[in-house]
C-alpha positions in Angstrom: -0.6 0.0 0.1 2.3 3.1 -1.3 0.4 4.8 -3.9 0.2 8.2 -2.0 -1.5 11.6 -3.5 -3.0 14.8 -1.8 -6.5 15.6 -2.2 -8.6 18.7 -1.0 -12.1 18.5 -0.9 -14.8 20.6 -2.7 -15.4 24.5 -1.8 -17.7 24.5 1.1 -21.3 25.6 0.8 -21.3 27.1 4.5 -22.1 25.3 7.8 -25.7 25.0 9.0 -27.4 22.6 11.4 -30.7 21.3 12.7 -31.0 20.8 16.3 -33.0 18.2 17.5 -35.2 17.7 20.7 -34.6 15.1 22.8 -36.9 12.4 21.8 -37.0 9.2 20.1 -37.4 9.9 16.9 -36.1 10.2 13.0 -36.7 12.2 10.4 -37.3 10.0 7.1 -34.7 11.8 5.1 -31.5 13.5 5.7 -31.2 16.9 5.3 -28.7 18.7 2.6 -25.0 18.9 4.4 -22.5 21.2 2.7 -19.3 19.4 1.5 -16.5 20.0 4.0 -12.9 21.5 2.9 -10.5 19.4 4.6 -7.3 18.2 3.1 -6.3 14.6 2.8 -3.9 12.5 1.5 -5.0 9.1 0.0 -3.2 5.8 -0.1 -4.2 3.0 -2.5 -3.6 -0.5 -2.0 -1.2 -2.4 -3.7 -1.9 -6.6 -4.2 0.0 -8.9 -2.5 -1.1 -12.0 -4.5 -0.7 -13.5 -8.3 -4.3 -11.9 -8.7 -3.3 -8.7 -9.3 -6.4 -7.0 -7.4 -6.3 -4.6 -5.5 -7.6 -5.5 -1.8 -10.5 -3.6 -0.5 -10.0 -2.2 3.0 -12.1 -3.5 5.9 -10.5 -1.6 8.8 -8.1 0.9 10.0 -7.0 2.0 13.2 -4.7 4.7 14.1 -2.1 4.5 17.1 -3.3 6.7 19.8 0.4 8.8 19.2 -0.9 9.5 15.8 2.7 8.0 13.6 1.0 5.0 12.7 -2.0 3.4 11.0 -3.0 -0.2 10.8 -5.0 -1.1 7.5 -6.2 -4.5 7.1 -8.6 -5.9 4.1 -9.5 -8.9 2.2 -6.4 -9.8 1.3 -5.9 -11.7 4.5 -2.7 -8.8 5.4 -1.8 -6.7 8.0 0.0 -3.4 7.5 1.5 -0.6 9.2 1.5 3.1 7.3 4.2 5.3 8.9 2.3 8.9 8.8 5.6 10.4 9.0 7.4 8.5 6.4 4.5 8.3 4.2 5.1 4.7 3.7 4.5 1.0 4.5 6.4 -0.1 7.5 5.4 -3.8 7.5 3.0 -6.1 5.7 2.3 -10.0 6.5 -0.1 -12.4 6.1 -1.0 -13.2 9.3 -4.6 -14.7 8.9 -5.6 -17.0 6.3 -9.0 -15.6 5.4 -10.4 -11.5 5.4 -9.6 -9.8 8.4 -12.5 -7.7 9.6 -11.5 -5.9 13.1 -8.1 -4.3 13.5 -7.3 -2.4 17.6 -4.1 -0.7 18.5 -3.5 -1.2 22.4 -4.6 2.0 24.4 -0.7 2.4 25.0 0.2 1.6 21.5 2.5 -0.6 22.1 -0.1 -4.0 20.8 -2.0 -4.6 18.3 -4.7 -7.1 17.8 -6.6 -8.4 14.3 -9.4 -10.7 13.7 -11.6 -12.1 11.2 -13.2 -14.9 8.9 -10.3 -17.3 9.9 -11.7 -17.2 13.5 -8.7 -16.2 14.8 -7.9 -13.6 17.2 -4.3 -12.2 17.4 -2.5 -10.0 19.2 1.2 -9.0 18.2 3.8 -6.5 19.7 4.0 -3.6 17.3 7.7 -3.9 16.9 7.5 -7.9 16.3 4.5 -8.4 14.4 5.8 -11.1 12.5 5.2 -13.5 16.4 2.0 -13.0 18.0 1.7 -13.1 21.7 -1.6 -14.2 21.8 -3.7 -16.5 19.2 -7.2 -17.4 20.5 -8.9 -19.6 18.1 -13.0 -18.8 18.3 -15.8 -21.1 17.0 -16.9 -18.5 14.4 -15.9 -15.9 12.4 -14.7 -12.6 14.1 -16.3 -9.6 13.0 -15.4 -6.8 15.7 -13.0 -6.4 18.7 -12.2 -3.7 21.0 -9.4 -3.4 24.1 -10.8 -1.8 27.4 -9.5 1.7 28.4 -6.8 0.4 30.2 -5.5 -2.1 27.9 -6.1 -5.1 30.1 -8.8 -6.6 28.3 -10.0 -7.4 24.6 -13.7 -8.5 23.8 -14.7 -10.0 20.8 -17.9 -10.4 18.8 -19.1 -12.7 15.7 -21.1 -14.6 14.2 -22.8 -16.6 17.2 -24.5 -15.5 20.1 -21.2 -14.7 22.7 -19.2 -12.0 24.0 -16.0 -12.7 25.1 -13.5 -11.3 26.7 -10.1 -12.1 27.2 -7.1 -11.0 29.7 -4.8 -8.8 27.0 -1.6 -10.6 28.5 -2.2 -14.0 29.3 -5.1 -14.5 26.4 -7.0 -16.0 28.9 -11.2 -16.2 28.7 -11.8 -14.1 31.8 -15.6 -13.7 30.8 -18.3 -15.4 28.2 -22.1 -14.0 28.3 -24.9 -14.6 25.9 -26.0 -12.0 23.5 -29.5 -11.8 21.8 -28.7 -12.6 18.1 -26.1 -14.7 16.2 -24.9 -12.0 13.9 -22.9 -9.4 16.0 -21.0 -6.9 14.1 -20.1 -4.2 16.7 -18.4 -4.2 20.3 -17.3 -1.2 22.3 -16.2 -0.4 26.3 -17.4 2.2 28.0 -14.1 4.9 28.8 -14.3 4.3 32.2 -14.1 0.3 31.6 -17.3 -0.2 33.9 -19.2 -1.5 30.9 -19.0 -3.3 27.3 -21.8 -3.2 25.0 -22.8 -5.4 21.4 -25.0 -5.2 19.1 -25.7 -7.3 15.7 -28.3 -8.3 13.2 -31.4 -8.1 15.2 -30.9 -4.4 15.8 -31.1 -4.4 20.0 -28.0 -3.4 21.9 -27.0 -5.1 24.5 -24.8 -3.3 27.6 -23.6 -5.3 30.3 -21.1 -4.6 33.6 -17.7 -5.5 32.6 -16.7 -7.2 35.7 -20.2 -8.9 36.8 -21.0 -9.6 33.1 -24.9 -8.1 34.7 -27.5 -6.7 32.2 -27.6 -2.8 32.3 -29.9 -2.3 29.1 -30.9 -3.9 26.2 -33.2 -2.1 23.6 -33.8 -1.8 20.3 -33.3 1.4 18.4 -32.5 0.4 14.9 -34.5 -1.6 12.7 -31.8 -3.5 11.0 -28.1 -4.6 11.6 -26.2 -2.4 14.0 -22.7 -2.0 12.6 -20.8 0.3 14.8 -20.7 1.3 19.0 -18.6 3.9 20.7 -19.3 5.0 24.2 -19.1 9.0 24.7 -17.1 10.1 27.7 -20.4 10.8 30.0 -21.1 7.0 29.2 -24.0 7.5 26.2 -23.7 5.0 23.4 -23.3 6.1 19.8 -24.5 3.7 17.2 -25.2 3.4 13.5 -26.9 0.6 11.6 -28.2 -0.7 8.3 -31.4 0.9 8.8 -29.2 4.4 7.9 -30.0 6.1 11.3 -27.6 7.3 13.9 -28.2 7.3 17.3 -27.1 8.3 20.6 -28.6 6.6 23.9 -28.2 6.8 27.6 -28.3 3.1 28.6 -29.7 4.0 31.9 -32.5 5.8 29.8 -33.1 3.7 27.0 -36.5 5.5 26.1 -34.8 8.8 25.8 -32.6 8.2 22.6 -31.7 10.9 20.0 -32.1 9.8 16.5 -30.9 11.3 14.0 -32.3 12.1 10.3 -32.5 8.8 8.1 -29.3 9.2 6.0 -29.0 8.1 2.3 -27.2 4.8 2.7 -26.0 1.9 5.1 -24.2 2.9 7.9 -20.9 1.0 8.3 -18.9 3.0 11.0 -19.0 5.6 14.0 -15.8 7.7 15.3 -15.3 10.0 17.8 -12.9 12.6 16.7 -13.0 14.4 20.2 -15.5 15.7 22.6 -17.4 17.9 20.4 -17.6 16.0 17.0 -17.9 12.7 15.6 -18.0 11.3 12.0 -20.2 8.3 10.2 -19.9 6.5 7.2 -21.2 3.7 5.0 -22.2 2.6 1.4 -22.9 5.9 -0.3 -19.1 7.0 -0.4 -19.2 9.5 2.0 -18.2 10.6 5.7 -20.9 12.9 7.3 -19.3 15.4 10.4 -22.0 15.4 13.4 -21.9 17.8 16.8 -22.1 15.6 19.5 -23.1 18.5 22.0 -26.8 18.7 19.9 -26.1 15.8 17.1 -26.3 18.2 14.4 -25.2 17.1 11.1 -22.5 19.8 10.1 -20.8 18.7 6.9 -19.9 15.7 4.5 -16.3 14.7 3.0 -16.3 13.4 -0.5 -13.6 11.5 -2.4 -14.0 7.7 -2.1 -15.9 6.2 -4.8 -16.6 2.8 -2.6 -18.4 2.3 0.6 -16.8 3.9 3.6 -16.1 0.2 5.6 -14.3 2.0 9.0 -13.1 4.9 10.7 -10.5 6.1 13.1 -9.2 9.0 14.8 -6.5 10.3 17.4 -3.9 13.0 17.8 -5.7 15.3 15.3 -6.1 12.9 12.0 -9.1 11.0 10.8 -8.8 7.9 9.0 -10.9 6.1 6.8 -10.9 3.0 4.8 -12.6 2.2 1.8 -13.9 -0.9 -0.7 -12.6 1.5 -3.2 -9.4 -0.1 -2.3 -8.0 3.0 -0.4 -7.6 4.3 2.9 -7.5 8.5 3.2 -5.9 10.1 6.1 -8.1 13.5 6.9 -6.6 16.7 8.7 -9.8 18.1 10.5 -10.1 21.7 10.4 -12.7 21.9 13.5 -11.3 25.5 14.5 -13.1 26.8 11.6 -16.4 25.2 12.4 -17.9 28.8 14.1 -19.8 28.9 17.5 -23.5 31.3 16.7 -25.4 31.6 20.1 -23.5 28.5 21.5 -24.5 26.1 18.8 -22.4 24.2 16.6 -22.8 25.4 13.0 -22.2 28.5 10.1 -23.9 31.6 9.9 -26.3 32.8 12.8 -29.0 33.2 9.4 -28.7 29.4 8.1 -29.2 28.1 11.5 -32.8 26.9 12.0 -34.5 24.8 14.8 -37.0 23.1 15.0 -39.9 24.4 17.0 -42.3 22.0 19.2 -45.3 22.4 16.8 -43.5 20.6 13.6 -43.0 17.5 16.1 -46.2 16.1 13.5 -44.0 15.8 10.8 -41.9 13.2 12.5 -42.3 9.6 12.7 -41.1 7.0 14.9 
């Protein structure tokens, strides 16, 4: 994956948003949003096999220091890309089938990967050729997550199990049942007290990490949940095939905020900082949102295939796509003007939906 070029998005039209009341409803169609002008580097994947086919990207993750990006795809390889050197520093075929998930440990010293070959591998970044942990699963593994202190790794996949492993010894420390047999998303809360999972049923479950006692189970999606992220205040951000972005406090699931229905299936969600998050999906775009009022801010264009994965750290946002590229975006968050305490552009472009318009909303 060594082909690299620079890209600058189309001219911005201006920033507008729709401030959403805190109700468990969603618009039937998404509002038009301006195109953001964030500069990015585009890196094209290169074939590793005789097929001469560029591999699609199914997972990306940025090391917390922002200097290294891990990239995985359907070619079964794990690649490390140096941001400062603008080149691949490591590539190896550690898996024997599609690699679905990749995560750096919170300290950045280890890398975990998993996929269709039913294996979870954990390696030291300085010695990727010799995994320190290899755990065989009975089914394909679709998503993985490190606990905030790096001591545990959670996995979910094509069965009704959430599994948690000690990240040093590889010993399984917990296993609990899920409501469906096709789970695509798992996440720890930022304080490590909770762990959540979601999948094909549209239901999301949240447990206490230590006791596996269920905190909540709720269904705010009609189709497969693809990605989960906890905010700093323990609310849970979710996106799904039903084109809906949702923010829920697991302790008060009936107060969930659902955003306008998007134009395509949603594959990934990623917090950028404590103010903004991004989502992406099958319409080949990335949408930027305000976390404080759940307002849509703008979109990033350039990918020509489903944007399957997002990651962010140390001032950069990375997107991976089925178009066989990954992009390193330089967010220009300081250009988003604060007007009257809300996120948006020019004051006369801001719109707040009055209470009398709630008849236009639908469950």
